[in-house]
SERO-147467 format. One record per residue (C-alpha): x, y, z. Coordinates in nm, 4 decimals. Example, Ala and Ser with C-alpha at 12.3 -4.5 7.8 and 13.67 -1.06 7.14 Angstrom:
% residues 2
PT|u|v|w
PT|1.2300|-0.4500|0.7800
PT|1.3670|-0.1060|0.7140
END
This chain:
% residues 262
PT|u|v|w
PT|0.0142|0.0103|-0.0306
PT|0.1029|0.3477|-0.1151
PT|0.1961|0.6363|0.1711
PT|-0.0902|0.8013|0.0266
PT|-0.3315|0.4834|0.0067
PT|-0.3000|0.4371|0.3488
PT|-0.4698|0.7939|0.4197
PT|-0.8454|0.7787|0.4000
PT|-0.8347|0.4449|0.6293
PT|-0.5918|0.6083|0.9072
PT|-0.8258|0.9157|0.9024
PT|-1.1250|0.6507|0.9240
PT|-0.9294|0.5803|1.2534
PT|-0.8885|0.9128|1.3888
PT|-1.2295|1.0490|1.3469
PT|-1.3777|0.6789|1.5024
PT|-1.1440|0.7969|1.8542
PT|-1.1723|1.1837|1.8113
PT|-1.5900|1.0332|1.8338
PT|-1.4522|0.8424|2.1514
PT|-1.2594|1.1015|2.3214
PT|-1.5412|1.4407|2.2413
PT|-1.8552|1.1687|2.4085
PT|-1.6170|1.0828|2.6520
PT|-1.6940|1.2627|3.0286
PT|-1.3757|1.4496|3.1308
PT|-1.2648|1.4242|3.4448
PT|-1.2230|1.6657|3.6759
PT|-0.8637|1.8728|3.6499
PT|-0.5456|1.7130|3.8110
PT|-0.4476|1.8846|4.1256
PT|-0.1007|1.7687|4.1522
PT|0.1720|1.5808|3.9040
PT|0.0308|1.2425|4.0325
PT|-0.3067|1.2882|3.9662
PT|-0.2172|1.4220|3.6436
PT|-0.0669|1.1136|3.5649
PT|-0.3757|0.9290|3.6527
PT|-0.5924|1.0835|3.5216
PT|-0.4002|1.1488|3.1666
PT|-0.3093|0.7431|3.1285
PT|-0.6752|0.6817|3.2404
PT|-0.8280|0.8546|2.9369
PT|-0.4504|0.7907|2.7397
PT|-0.3797|0.3578|2.7761
PT|-0.8163|0.2890|2.6379
PT|-0.7927|0.5247|2.4027
PT|-0.4316|0.4091|2.2203
PT|-0.6114|0.0581|2.2278
PT|-0.8741|0.1859|2.0487
PT|-0.6183|0.2951|1.7869
PT|-0.4283|-0.0286|1.7873
PT|-0.7073|-0.1678|1.6907
PT|-0.7575|0.0040|1.3855
PT|-0.3435|0.1139|1.2914
PT|-0.2041|-0.2727|1.3430
PT|-0.4126|-0.4443|1.0432
PT|-0.3033|-0.1726|0.8042
PT|0.1403|-0.2712|0.8248
PT|0.1323|-0.6280|1.0559
PT|0.4264|-0.5719|1.2260
PT|0.5056|-0.1388|1.2257
PT|0.5652|-0.0918|1.5474
PT|0.5139|0.2562|1.7316
PT|0.7738|0.4675|1.8690
PT|0.8546|0.4587|2.2402
PT|0.9011|0.8455|2.4187
PT|1.0624|1.0187|2.1248
PT|1.2049|1.2436|2.3904
PT|1.4217|0.9678|2.5841
PT|1.5993|0.8577|2.2636
PT|1.6149|0.8954|1.8965
PT|1.4459|0.8334|1.6463
PT|1.5255|0.4486|1.5459
PT|1.5510|0.4139|1.1427
PT|1.3197|0.2027|0.9631
PT|0.9511|0.2440|0.9454
PT|0.7032|0.2521|1.2704
PT|0.4368|0.4677|1.3811
PT|0.4452|0.7844|1.5633
PT|0.0933|0.8614|1.7242
PT|-0.0152|1.1184|1.9587
PT|-0.3840|1.0064|2.0571
PT|-0.4825|1.3118|2.2050
PT|-0.2414|1.6280|2.1003
PT|-0.3045|1.8453|2.3407
PT|-0.3679|1.6215|2.6375
PT|-0.3474|1.9941|2.8497
PT|-0.6535|2.1336|2.7287
PT|-0.7907|1.8450|2.6485
PT|-0.8191|1.7568|3.0222
PT|-0.8958|2.0999|3.1309
PT|-1.2125|2.0498|2.9194
PT|-1.0720|2.3396|2.6475
PT|-1.1530|2.2839|2.2742
PT|-0.7900|2.2500|2.1540
PT|-0.6543|1.9339|2.0586
PT|-0.6354|1.6785|1.8029
PT|-0.5070|1.3592|1.7265
PT|-0.2225|1.2842|1.5354
PT|-0.1049|0.9772|1.3821
PT|0.2432|0.9469|1.1332
PT|0.4111|0.7178|0.9445
PT|0.7860|0.7552|0.9567
PT|0.9991|0.5990|0.7082
PT|1.3845|0.6351|0.7861
PT|1.2963|0.9095|1.0589
PT|1.1246|1.1736|0.7899
PT|0.7220|1.1361|0.7731
PT|0.6134|0.9604|0.5188
PT|0.2061|0.9837|0.5361
PT|0.0225|1.2130|0.8280
PT|-0.3436|1.2707|0.9549
PT|-0.4288|1.5467|1.1964
PT|-0.7737|1.5063|1.3262
PT|-0.9389|1.7669|1.5197
PT|-1.2961|1.6094|1.6489
PT|-1.4781|1.9968|1.7743
PT|-1.3428|2.1220|1.4513
PT|-1.4728|1.8456|1.2231
PT|-1.1203|1.9300|1.0299
PT|-0.8317|1.7053|0.9010
PT|-0.5428|1.7877|0.7964
PT|-0.3652|1.4985|0.5718
PT|0.0044|1.4801|0.3878
PT|0.1607|1.1786|0.2092
PT|0.5043|1.2749|0.0737
PT|0.4828|1.3920|-0.2964
PT|0.1329|1.4169|-0.2689
PT|0.0204|1.7690|-0.1592
PT|-0.1271|1.8390|0.1577
PT|-0.5000|1.8846|0.2266
PT|-0.7519|2.0134|0.4957
PT|-1.0878|1.7843|0.4713
PT|-0.9662|1.6960|0.1241
PT|-0.9176|2.0555|-0.0538
PT|-0.5238|2.1634|-0.1293
PT|-0.3714|2.3965|0.0902
PT|-0.1400|2.7098|0.0531
PT|0.0583|2.8894|0.3519
PT|0.0014|3.2647|0.3472
PT|0.1722|3.5296|0.0945
PT|0.1791|3.8001|0.3316
PT|0.4902|4.0236|0.2273
PT|0.5493|4.2625|0.6082
PT|0.5868|4.1675|0.9524
PT|0.3823|4.3316|1.0526
PT|0.0726|4.2068|0.9476
PT|0.1341|3.8700|1.0553
PT|0.0184|3.6545|1.3175
PT|0.2168|3.4233|1.4721
PT|0.2624|3.1144|1.6896
PT|0.4580|2.9485|1.8734
PT|0.4485|2.7173|2.1900
PT|0.7133|2.4728|2.3979
PT|0.7986|2.0329|2.3773
PT|0.5743|1.9001|2.6370
PT|0.8687|1.9102|2.9869
PT|1.0715|2.2461|2.8930
PT|1.2406|2.1601|3.1769
PT|1.4532|1.9303|3.0854
PT|1.5836|2.1414|2.8107
PT|1.7090|2.4491|2.9535
PT|1.8619|2.6216|2.6924
PT|1.4470|2.6060|2.4503
PT|1.3385|2.8303|2.7453
PT|1.6193|3.0834|2.6911
PT|1.6004|3.0809|2.3731
PT|1.1738|3.0939|2.4102
PT|1.2045|3.4243|2.5762
PT|1.4694|3.5526|2.3953
PT|1.3293|3.5212|2.0711
PT|0.9757|3.6744|2.1866
PT|1.0667|3.9833|2.2874
PT|1.2668|4.0582|2.0088
PT|0.9762|3.9140|1.7259
PT|0.6237|4.0505|1.9886
PT|0.7181|4.5009|1.9144
PT|0.8031|4.3762|1.4871
PT|0.5143|4.1945|1.4377
PT|0.1762|4.2188|1.4346
PT|0.0794|3.9484|1.7082
PT|0.1705|3.6522|1.8476
PT|-0.0192|3.3529|2.0345
PT|0.0023|3.0041|2.1152
PT|-0.3315|2.8466|2.0229
PT|-0.2898|2.4702|2.1399
PT|-0.1555|2.1446|1.9832
PT|0.2232|2.2243|1.8085
PT|0.1276|1.9955|1.5844
PT|-0.2385|2.1750|1.4800
PT|-0.0605|2.5814|1.4255
PT|0.1790|2.4233|1.2322
PT|-0.0751|2.2473|0.9984
PT|-0.2546|2.6314|1.0011
PT|0.0663|2.7679|0.8703
PT|0.0627|2.5454|0.6220
PT|-0.2943|2.6351|0.5692
PT|-0.2257|3.0350|0.5922
PT|-0.4627|3.0780|0.8892
PT|-0.1422|3.1443|1.0719
PT|0.1175|3.3038|0.9000
PT|0.4431|3.1368|1.0462
PT|0.5216|2.9311|1.3599
PT|0.8430|2.9050|1.5480
PT|0.9712|2.6580|1.8096
PT|1.2993|2.6162|2.0466
PT|1.3756|2.2920|2.1976
PT|1.3632|1.8856|2.0155
PT|1.0200|1.7910|1.9838
PT|0.9827|1.5203|1.7493
PT|0.6666|1.3341|1.8577
PT|0.5061|1.6789|1.7389
PT|0.6914|1.8026|1.4218
PT|0.6825|1.5337|1.2226
PT|0.3789|1.5353|1.1070
PT|0.3662|1.8696|1.1144
PT|0.6669|1.9292|0.9429
PT|0.5015|1.6813|0.6164
PT|0.1852|1.8856|0.5960
PT|0.4095|2.2628|0.6019
PT|0.6587|2.1150|0.3233
PT|0.3696|1.9277|0.1304
PT|0.1438|2.3033|0.1184
PT|0.4817|2.4635|0.0297
PT|0.5787|2.6709|0.3501
PT|1.0014|2.6431|0.3913
PT|1.0993|2.3900|0.7047
PT|1.3718|2.5119|0.8554
PT|1.5967|2.4608|1.2288
PT|1.6775|2.9075|1.4005
PT|1.9796|2.8192|1.2413
PT|1.8649|2.8156|0.8789
PT|1.9588|2.4116|0.8664
PT|1.6843|2.1558|0.7052
PT|1.5457|2.0823|0.9931
PT|1.4761|1.6928|1.1072
PT|1.4021|1.4879|1.4136
PT|1.6179|1.5631|1.6607
PT|1.6505|1.9372|1.5687
PT|1.6806|2.1771|1.8343
PT|1.4089|2.4289|1.6997
PT|1.1984|2.4820|1.4543
PT|1.0509|2.7448|1.1755
PT|0.7886|2.6871|0.9729
PT|0.6965|3.0174|0.6918
PT|0.5683|3.0737|0.3487
PT|0.9223|3.2294|0.1554
PT|0.8638|3.5662|0.1583
PT|0.8957|3.6032|0.5290
PT|1.1138|3.2639|0.6217
PT|1.3939|3.4716|0.5336
PT|1.2373|3.7948|0.7220
PT|1.2318|3.5482|1.0407
PT|1.5089|3.3718|1.0443
PT|1.7329|3.7001|1.0163
PT|1.5620|3.7607|1.4010
PT|1.5284|3.4379|1.5899
PT|1.8740|3.3145|1.4049
PT|2.0846|3.0685|1.6634
PT|2.4151|2.9116|1.5711
PT|2.4872|2.5618|1.4963
END
């Protein structure tokens, strides 16, 4: 089965899980970190089991990636899945969350689906086949001047483990805020990058290693025609310490402002 041919089945799997999550009674907000882990696991474990039922028959024997923050991405074929991308928002009863499913081959995304049950929208992309939202092709913003842009940013989970990323994030935000129209954090990293690919957001940047959230979204952005790099201007790849997705007219302008040495 080709990467593009996988997309309808993967999208249906995401929609099935999304319907289940949307109808689930939300637990009360956690009051401690251990409480949060219990609340998260109570949703995540059955959600992952449900998605396994749909994904595993598509490519028998292809494993799911383990914690990507703890080790380098392995070679070969694997699924990179987040059943609650934006889990903090989901568990707080907020609408900014989605399901993220990406097939990775030799450390590069080859097919991806993001699905938002709240918006009833799906972003899809397969390598060499473009990027779409609900079946329609998408393209990034055609804005030329930073003063009229809406930018978005976020941070990897548990950023305290990457203190240099937190420092760079603060520095870049201080640089950009006076020069752009607005900066927002609008929910899951993956969805914000997909919205950048579709022109809803004009550019997205982030510091820190965050492969789980960036791999599939990078494929969507590139297939839509956005430029994707790290903050030093090098091609973004799994394990990169920073990320920038922007239309060609804005990418160099932003890179000049946030550039960090390799």
